C-alpha positions in Angstrom: -12.0 -32.8 7.1 -12.3 -33.0 10.9 -15.8 -31.7 11.7 -15.3 -31.7 15.5 -12.1 -29.6 15.0 -13.9 -27.3 12.6 -16.6 -26.6 15.2 -13.9 -26.0 17.8 -12.2 -23.6 15.5 -15.5 -21.7 14.8 -16.0 -21.4 18.6 -12.4 -20.2 19.0 -12.7 -17.5 16.2 -16.1 -16.3 17.6 -14.6 -15.8 21.0 -11.5 -14.1 19.7 -13.3 -11.9 17.3 -16.2 -10.7 19.4 -14.4 -10.1 22.7 -12.9 -6.6 23.3 -9.5 -6.0 21.8 -7.7 -3.2 19.9 -9.7 -3.6 16.7 -13.1 -3.8 18.4 -12.5 -0.9 20.7 -11.3 1.3 17.8 -14.2 0.3 15.6 -16.7 1.1 18.4 -15.0 4.5 18.9 -15.1 5.1 15.1 -18.7 4.2 14.9 -19.5 6.7 17.7 -17.3 9.4 16.3 -17.9 9.1 12.5 -20.9 6.8 12.0 -21.2 3.6 10.1 -20.7 4.7 6.6 -17.5 6.6 7.2 -16.1 3.6 9.2 -16.6 1.1 6.3 -13.0 1.4 5.0 -11.8 0.7 8.6 -14.1 -2.4 8.7 -12.9 -3.7 5.4 -9.3 -3.1 6.3 -9.6 -5.1 9.5 -11.4 -8.0 7.9 -9.3 -8.3 4.7 -6.0 -7.4 6.4 -6.4 -10.0 9.1 -7.5 -12.7 6.8 -4.5 -12.0 4.6 -2.3 -12.2 7.6 -3.6 -15.7 8.4 -3.2 -16.8 4.8 0.4 -15.4 4.6 1.6 -16.9 7.9 -0.1 -20.2 7.1 1.4 -20.5 3.7 5.0 -19.9 4.9 5.6 -16.4 6.1 5.6 -17.8 9.7 8.9 -19.5 9.0 10.5 -16.0 8.5 9.5 -15.1 12.0 10.9 -18.3 13.4 14.2 -17.7 11.6 14.4 -14.1 12.7 12.8 -13.7 16.2 14.0 -10.1 16.3 11.2 -9.3 13.8 8.6 -10.4 16.4 10.1 -8.2 19.0 10.2 -5.2 16.6 6.5 -5.7 15.7 5.5 -6.2 19.3 7.0 -2.9 20.5 6.0 -1.0 17.4 2.4 -2.2 18.0 2.6 -1.2 21.7 3.8 2.3 20.8 1.1 2.7 18.1 -1.6 1.6 20.5 -0.5 4.2 23.1 -0.7 6.8 20.4 -4.2 5.7 19.3 -5.3 5.6 23.0 -4.2 9.2 23.4 -6.0 10.2 20.2 -9.2 8.5 21.3 -9.0 10.0 24.8 -8.7 13.5 23.4 -11.6 13.1 20.9 -14.7 15.1 21.6 -18.2 14.8 20.1 -18.6 15.3 16.3 -19.3 18.8 15.1 -22.4 19.6 13.0 -20.4 18.9 9.8 -19.2 15.6 11.1 -15.6 16.6 11.5 -13.5 16.2 14.7 -10.1 17.3 13.4 -9.0 13.8 12.4 -10.5 11.3 10.0 -11.5 7.7 10.5 -8.8 5.0 10.0 -8.3 4.2 6.3 -8.4 0.7 4.7 -4.6 0.5 4.4 -4.1 1.8 8.0 -6.5 -0.8 9.4 -5.0 -3.6 7.2 -1.4 -2.8 8.2 -2.3 -2.4 11.9 -3.1 -6.1 12.0 0.7 -6.9 11.7 1.4 -5.0 15.0 -1.7 -6.1 16.8 -0.8 -8.3 19.8 -4.2 -9.9 20.1 -4.1 -10.5 16.3 -0.9 -12.5 16.6 -2.4 -14.6 19.4 -5.3 -15.5 17.1 -3.0 -16.2 14.1 -0.7 -18.4 16.1 -3.6 -20.3 17.7 -5.2 -20.7 14.3 -2.2 -21.9 12.4 -0.9 -24.3 15.2 -3.9 -25.6 17.1 -6.2 -26.0 14.2 -3.8 -27.1 11.4 -5.4 -30.5 11.3 -8.8 -29.1 10.3 -8.0 -30.3 6.8 -5.1 -31.2 4.6 -2.7 -28.4 3.6 -3.4 -26.0 1.9 -7.1 -26.6 2.2 -6.8 -26.0 6.0 -5.4 -22.5 5.3 -8.2 -21.7 2.8 -10.8 -22.8 5.4 -9.2 -20.7 8.1 -8.9 -17.7 5.9 -12.6 -18.0 4.8 -13.8 -18.4 8.4 -11.7 -15.3 9.3 -13.4 -13.3 6.6 -16.9 -14.4 7.6 -16.6 -14.1 11.4 -14.5 -11.0 11.1 -17.1 -9.3 8.9 -19.9 -10.0 11.3 -18.0 -9.0 14.5 -16.6 -5.8 13.1 -20.1 -4.7 11.8 -21.6 -5.5 15.2 -19.0 -3.4 17.1 -19.4 -0.4 14.7 -23.2 -0.6 15.0 -22.8 -0.6 18.8 -20.8 2.6 18.5 -23.2 4.1 16.1 -26.1 3.3 18.4 -24.5 5.4 21.1 -24.3 8.5 18.9 -27.8 9.8 19.9 -27.0 9.3 23.5 -23.4 10.6 23.7 -23.8 14.0 22.1 -22.3 16.4 24.6 -18.7 17.0 25.6 -19.6 16.1 29.2 -20.7 12.6 28.1 -18.4 11.9 25.2 -15.1 12.8 26.9 -15.4 10.3 29.8 -16.6 7.6 27.3 -13.6 8.1 25.1 -11.2 8.1 28.1 -12.8 4.7 29.1 -12.2 3.4 25.5 -8.6 4.7 25.7 -8.0 2.9 29.0 -9.5 -0.4 27.5 -7.2 0.0 24.5 -4.2 0.4 26.8 -5.4 -2.6 28.8 -5.0 -4.6 25.6 -1.3 -4.1 25.9 -1.2 -6.4 29.0 -0.2 -9.5 26.9 2.6 -7.5 25.3 3.9 -6.3 28.7 3.6 -9.7 30.4 5.5 -11.3 27.5 8.3 -8.8 27.6 
């Protein structure tokens, strides 16, 4: 096992996971809107769904996308359309009502897990992981290590972003404060489409 490459991979994953992207922005928004406990299925869906994607692509699914490039295009534009929809939903969200309802529920485990397959930033991470850090160890141990690191770093980063959103709940309690914040989150979510647009 290459220890220097392992350290480089850990740094890569930390930067990729902790910096703003679709997952983190939605988790922050969910933490603010629904609180930590109700966002747990969303957290678990992101962490397990993304780790599964790394494992699946690393163990051979990536060859399917190489053989059929049209699949990448379909996923890219499906992801862009879904992000625009999510941005609109977040922008229109108001503060929670006394019973904790806002008219829509938090993202489910399966919704969050499936979202990883149309997440543009997610594909950047997966491709970087599988290609640049393949020599971290012999196959298939390298994929196992990459998947485990994804689970660990992903769990920490998602919890941090949700806690950040939860910490804002006592501050952002009125419509006057929550609406501009949610609009800002929606704009940031749309900004995450930039790599998709530039790659078009």
